[in-house]
N, C-alpha and C positions, 0 to 999 in steps of 0.2 A: 504494500500500500504506500502511495506517495505521501510526502509530507503534507501537501495541500489537502489530499483526501483525509488525512488523519485529523488535522486541525479544523477542517470544514465539516466534519461529521456532525450531523444534527444532535447526536447524543451528548455533545459537549456544550450544548446551549439549552436554555429553557425551551420547552416545546412551542411557546407562543411567539418566539422571535421570528420575524419575517426573513425569508431567504435573502432579500436585498441587504438587510442589516447584518446578517451573518457574513455575507461576502465582504461587506465594508470592514467589519471587525477583523476578519481573517487577513485582509490586505493591509490594514493600517497597524494592527497590533502584532501580527505574526509575520508580516512581510511576504505573504504569499503572492505570487505573480497573478495578474489578471487572467492570463492565458491558462494557467494551471487551474484556477478557480472555475473558469468557464468550461474547461475540459471535464472537470469533476462534476459540474452541474448539468452538463449536456446541453449547453447553450453557446451562443456566439460570444466572443470576447467583448464586442462592442456593447452587448447587453449588460455585462458585469461592470464595464467602465461607466455606463450611464447610471447604474445603481450607486456606484461609489461616489461619483460626482454629485449626485442628488443628495445623498446623505451628508456630504461635506458641506453643502450649502445650507442644509437644514439644521446644522449645529448651532445656529444663532438662537434657535428655540431652546430655552432652558430645560424643558422637560426632555427633549430628545438628547441634548448634550449630556445631561445627568444620566439618562438611561444608557447611553453608549459607553460612558466612562465606567459605570458599574458593571455592565456586561463585559467590557473589555478586560477589566481586572479579574472578574470571575472566570472568564474564558481562559486567560493565561494560567491561572491557578489550576484549572481542571486539566489543561493540556500538560502542564508540568507534572501533575500527579499521575496522569495516564501513562506518560512516558516512563515513569519509574515504577508503575504498578505491575504486579505479576499477572493480574487478571483484569483485563480491560472491560470485560462484559459486566462485571460487578459495578464498575464505575458508571457505565451507561445506564444501568437500572437505577442507580442512586441519583443520577442527575436528571432523570425524567420522571419525577414524582407525579403520578396521575392525580393524586388527591390535591396537590398544590395547583395543578393545571385546571382542574374542575372548579376549585375555589376562585381562581382568577376569572374564569368565564362567568361565574355567577356575579362577581363584583362588577365586571364590565357590563353585564346586562343591566344591572341596577343603574349604573351611571348613564348608559346610552338611553335607557328608558326615560329618565328624567330630562336628559338633554333634548329629547324629541319634543318636549313641550315648547310651545311658542314663546320666544323671548328668553329661553334658558341658556345660561352660560356656566362654564366651569372656571372658577377663579382660583388661581394658584399663586401663592406668595413665595418669595424667595426664602430659602432656609426653613420653610415650614414643612412638616411631615404629613400634613393633611391639606386637602383642597376641599372646596365647597361648591355645590351647584346652586346658583342664584337664579331667581326668576322675578321679572318685573310684572306687577299686576297692572290692570287697566287704569287704576288710579295713581300709578307712578310709584307705588310702594315696592320694596324689594323683599322677597321671601327667600329663605334658605331651605331648599327641599332635600338636600342630601349631603352627607359628609363622605369624603373619598380619601383613601390612602394614596399618598403620592406615587407609590409604585404602580398602582392601577392606572393613574393618570399618565404615567410615563409609558406604559405598555400601549395605551390608546393612541398616544401621540406617535409612537414608533410605528404603529400600524397604519398611520394616516387616517385614523377614525375621528380625530379631533384636530383642529387647527386654530392658531391664534387669530382672534377676531381683529380685523383691520391691520394686520401686520405686526411684527414684533418690535417693541421699543426697548432697547437695551437699558435705558434709564428707569424704566417703570419697575416699581416694586411688586406689582401684582399684574399678572398676565391673565387675560380672559380668553377662553377657548369655546368654540362652537362645534357642534357635530358636523361632519363633512358628509357629502353624498356617499362616500365609501363607508363611513360609519353607519349610516342608515341602512345601507345594503348589508353590512355585517350584522347589524342588530336583527334585521328581518331573517337572515339566514340562521342565526343562532336560535331565534325564537321558533322558527319553523322546525328546526331539528329537535328542540325541546318538546314541542307539541307532538311531533311524529313518534318520539320515544314514549311519550305518555299514552298515545293512542295505539301503539303497536300491538299490544296484546288483545285489545278490544276488536281491532280490525281483523286480526288473524282469526279470532274466534268466529266472527261473522262469515268469513270466507270458508272456514272449515265446515260450517253448517250448510254450505251449499247455496248461500244467498247471492248467486251470481247475477240474478236479474234485478237486484236492488238498484235504485237510482244512483247515478254518479254522485260522489260526495262533493259538496260545494265547499271550496276552501273559504275559511273565514278571513275577514279583513283584519290585518294585523294592526292593532292600535298603536299610533305614534304619539299619543298624548294621554294625559290622565282622563279617566272616565268622568271625573268631576268637572273638568274644563269643558268637555263636550256637553254635559248636561247644563252647565251654566249659560251656554249660548242658546239653549232652547227656551221657548216662551210658554207660559201657561195660558189659560183661557182669558186672563186679564191683561195679557201682554207683558207681564213681568217675567224676569229670568226665572226659570224653573228652580235653579239653585242660586241663591244670593252669594255675594262675595264672602260674607261672613261664614256661610256654611262650607264654602270651598276652602277657606283658610282653616276651618276646624278639621276638615278631612286631611289637609296637608300636614297639620300639626300631628295628627295621629300617625301619618306615614313617616314623618321625621323620627318620632319615637321608635317606630317599628324598625327603621333602618339603623338607628343608633343601638337598638337592642340586638341587632343582627338576627332577628327572628327569620328573616327571609332566606338565610343561609342554612337553617337547621331543618328544612324539609317538613315532612308530615308531622314528625314528633313535635317540632316547635309550634306548628299550627294547632295541634291538639292542646298543647299546654296553654297557648294564648286563648283559645276559645273556652276551654274547660276551667281555666284559672288554676291549673296545678301549680303548687308552690315549688320553688327550687331552693335548694340549700345554698346558704351564703356563708363564706368564711368570715367570721367576725374580725379576724386579724386584718383582712384586706379592706374592710369597710364596704361602702356602696359606691362603686365607680359609676361613670357616666352610662355605661352599657347596662349595668344592673338597675340603675335608677330609671332608665328609659323602659326597661322591661317591666318594672313595677308599675309605671304609669300606664303602659299598654294593658297589662293584666287588670288593673283597677278599672280602666275605662270599659273593657269588654265584659267584665263581671257586672258592672253597673247596667250596661245595655242588655245583657242576657242573651240567650239563644235567639237566632233569627236576626235581630238588629245588630248584634255583635258580629255575626257571621258575614252579613252583607257589607259592613264597613271594612272589615278585615280584607275581604276579597277585592272590593272595588277601590278602596283608598290605599291599602297597603300593598296588595299583590297585583294591583293594576289590571284586574280582570274586567273585561267589558261587561256591559249590562246583560247582553244576551247570554254570554257564557255563564255569568253568575246565576241567572234565572234557570238555565239548564242544569247546572250542577246541584242547585238546591231544590229542583223540582217545582218551581213556581210557574205560574201562567205568564205568557208573554206580556210585556209592558207593565207588569205589576212591580218589578224590582225597583224601578226608579222612584216610585212612590214610597216604598219601604225604606229605600236609601235616604230619602229626604227626611223622613220621620226619624231615622237613626241618627242623622247628622244633627237634627234639632235637639235630640236627647243628648248627644255627645257634647254639644255646645253647652247645654245646661250642666252636664257633669263637670266640665272644666270650670264653669262659674262657681258651682257648689264646692269644688275642691280648692277654690282660691287660685286657680291657675289660668293664665291667659290662653285664649285659643290662637294667639299669634304664634308664629314660628319661634323656636327657642333662640335661633341666631338673629 
């Protein structure tokens, strides 16, 4: 195996790193020739050259520059270890952790989902380990809808799924990013794959029973914004918005707590705990950090709402399920879910008021 093939092996990089970024790092950090990289990748040398030049110009972006520096250092350490290791296969398994890759995908989905909302931007400050998704309301107010690890923001920038809004200003302390067309496409693809995996067993069972004459399945519209925002644009019989801005803010407040509590990453178990109000043990020595406090607030709100109302706000506000999907999953009649959701949000707003908490976003 050639030296280029050795250092360009995907097993020496995290699975999410794009091929173009991998070629750039192998060329700049390891001194691999462009021709050798192109030969190993099975493409023309001019293709690799364009990839390298493009990433060199993109290093003005602080997220991309930080991501490439971290990956370059990590890559050199892995290559050095591999050359001295007796068993290279063990290293490949160790550096391609499927659990870490799946966790990153879930976090990216959360960020992209919030960035699909109209007017949403990802704000990243220098030297800060966290970034935030901000959204401007119709009345000019700014709401914080999500908190993001900087490493997740770096991966999105490296994939070209987010880009600096209005160009990069090297003197600015805070950079604002918007989702790109490539990011929207990546979000749709990941969401479709997630739905296909969820429906795989059900569809297979129907086919096995010989239902070959059933009507073709109609693909669902993939939501690019919060269901609450869509309902706020609808009008009731009096011409008023079906959901007022106060109720939208109330739902977004619950979603922020949900994201802070990381319930969205814990799957069905976390969902059952949130709906049923199962208590979780807390280490008294650690105290109550931000995540545990947010989980307590979510559990308190859902316990107050009770079954049905708690279920619909959890699905529509936190899990971003569309109204039709939520009605289907809960066995409700068509067009009844939005009425129940409005009642639930009104009760949730009252809960926050009674608890002495503002329905405004925490940030």
